[in-house]
N, C-alpha and C positions, 0 to 999 in steps of 0.2 A: 312269360318264361318260354324260352325255346328249349327243345330237348332233342338229342339225336336218337333216332329209332333204328333198331336192328331186327331184321327178320331171321329167325332160326327155323329152317324147314328144308324140304327137298322137293325138287321138281323132276320131271322126266326129261330125257334127252330128245325133246321134240319142239315143234314150233310153239305150242301152247306154253311150255315151260319157259322158253326164251322170251316170249312175249310178257309173261308174268314178271320175270326178273327186270326187263326193261321198264315195265310200268311202275314197279316199285322204285327203281332208280330215279325215274323222272319226278317222283313225288318226294324225293329226298330220303328214302329208306335205304339203309345200308344192307347190302345183299352178300357180303363176304361169307356169311354163314348159311347161305342157301346152296346146298349141294345139288349135284345133278346125278340122277340114277340112270344106269344103262339097262336096268332090269324091269323097272316099273314106269308106267306113264304118269304124266302130270295129272293131278286130281282135278275132277270136274264136278260141278254142282249145277243141276237143272232147277231153275226157280220158276214157279208159277204164281202169279198174282191174282188175288180175288178182286171183287168189285171195289173193295175199300183200299186196295193197294197192299194188303197183307200177304206176305209170301209163304209158300210151302216149298220144301226143299227135297230133292232127290240127290243123295250124295253118293258119288262113285266109290266103289270099294277096291281094296288091294291096290292102292296107288302109291306114288312115290313118297308122299309125306307120311304114310303109315310106316315107312321103313327107314327113316333116317337114323344115323348111328352117332354115338358119342365120340368126341374127339378132344384132344388136349386144348385146341383153340377155344372150345366151349368153356373149359375150366377157366381160362384167362378172361373170357367175356363175362362169365358169372361174377368173377371177383370185382369187375368194374361197374356192374349194373346198379343203378339207383332204383330201378323198378323192373319187375317182370310181370307180364300178363300171360296167363296160361288158362286153358279151358278144359272142359270135360271131353268134348268131341275128339280132340287131337290125341286123346289117350285110349282110343278104341282098340289099338293094336299094341302088342307087347313092346316092340322096338321103340316106337315113338314115346310110349308111356314111360319106359325106362329112362330115356334121354331127358324128358321133362322133369322127372322126379330127381334125377341126379343133378340136373342144373339147379333146381330149387334148393337142394341140400348144399350147394356150393356157393350160394350168395351170402353176403354178410347179414348179420342180425338186423341191421337198420334198413335193408332193402325192402321196398314195397313189393309184396307178392300178391298180386291181384288175381283171384279166381273169377273168371267170367264164365258163368254157367251157360252152356249151350246144349239143351236137350233136344236132339233131333232123332226121333224114332227111326230105326230101331236101335240107335246108338245113344241110349239114355240109361245106362247101367247104374243102378243104385249103389253098387259097390264102389264104382269109380267116384261117384259123388262123395260118398262117405270117406274114401281115402284121400280125396283132394282137399277137403275142408281143413284138416290139420296142417296142411302145407301152406295155407294162405294166411295173410293178416289183413286183407281187404276182400270183401265179397261183393260181387255185382250180379244181380239176377233180376228177372221180371216178376211181376205179380203172379203170372201164370205158372212160374217155376217155384215159387216160394214153398207151397205146401209139399211139393214133391221133394225138394231139397231137404226141408225139415224132416219129412217122413223118413228119408234115408238114414237119418241119425236118431230116429225114435222120438222126435219132437212133435207135439200137437198143440193147437191153440189158436188164438186170434192172430191177426197180422202183427199187432204190436207185441204180443207175447212171443211170437216166433223171432222177430227181429232182435228182441232183447235176449232171448235164450241162445240164439246162434252167436250173437256178439260175445256173450259171457262164456259159453262153452269153449269157443275156439280163440278167445283173446283177440278179437278182431279190432283193428283200429277204426274201421268204418264198414258199414253195410249200405250198399246202394240198391234201392228197389225202384225199378222203372215200371211205369204203368201206361206205356204207349201215349195216346193222345191226352191221357189224364195227368201227365206230368211224372214227377219222381219224388222219392223220399231218400234223404241221406240220414243215417242213424248212427250215433254212438252214444254211450251211456250218459254223457254229460250234455249232449246237444243233438238237435235234429233239425232238418230243413224239409218242409213239405211245400212243394210248388206245383201249381197247375201246369198243364201243357200249353204251348204256344199255338194258337189257331192258325193253320195254313191249309191250302189246297194240296192234298196229298197226291203225289205222283206214284211213289212206292216207298215202302219202309225198309228196303234192303240197305243195310249199313247203319241203321239208326242206333242199334245197340252198341256197335263198335265205336261210333263217333262219341257216344256218351262215355264209354270206357276211356277213350283217349283224353277227353276233357277231364275226367275224374283223376287220372294219373297226373296230368300236368298240374291240375289245381292242388293236389295233395303235395306234390314236390315243391310247389311254391308256398305251401302253408296258407292257402287262401281260406277265408271264412266260408263256412258251409253254404250259406245262402248265395254268396257270390259265385261259388263253384257250381252250385246246382242251377242257378239262373243261366249262366253262360252255357252249360251243357244242354239245358233244355232248348235254348235258342238255336244252338248249332244242330241239334237233332231235328228241330222243326225245319230248318233250312234243308238238311239232307233229305228229309221226307218230301219236300216240295220239288225236288229235282229227280230226274230219272238216273238210276244207277247208284252204286254204293259209295263212290268216291268223287263227288262233284267238287270242283274248285270253290273254295269259300270266298265270299266277297271280303274286301279289305276290312270292313267294320267288324266282322266276326274273327278274322285272322288276328286282329289286334287284341 
């Protein structure tokens, strides 16, 4: 299954912003809804890798994507969307938070609304986590984030207990729990898939979570069996981790 992807965000009126737009376009991402701010610079993230290739992030503040605004064109886009991926980090400022929530309220009932949790201190507000969960019907998070996310809505217990409780409380179609090199679990009340990770020589893990999320959305849109979806996602994550950078070109066998 192929799917058109659209970025909704804002960059600054600078070389970094223009480069970001060009990079997205080269990868087939539609950028008609990426606006350009004259008041704020393009956002930057500094990434440091440890010996195992695991990243830590320093995220620039008060940047263009914190301040993008609602427009009528977003209303039309929401009405056409088959899936929306939104996160917690992008809601750190009022303006972008308002746009994200209005967009989610404008999609159809059948649209996949995937919450991809991204807790990046100091931008890991429990109130934003708690407010985001009811807006989602699919949840993707890591094993390191599970306890924190569950705690934000007053849940405690074992991993299995928390997956079940989150699924039931928020009427989730699916919960995806990633475990880094240890693989991933896909959970819904009537079925689950537990798969180990694919062994590779890790260059860095930047982009691993996002690549899993992309596979998850495509697989759900195609109504793929959970094991097939999970296996493909784990394979692609392994390949991304074996390469430097977050967006390596995939080999033909994985693209197929």
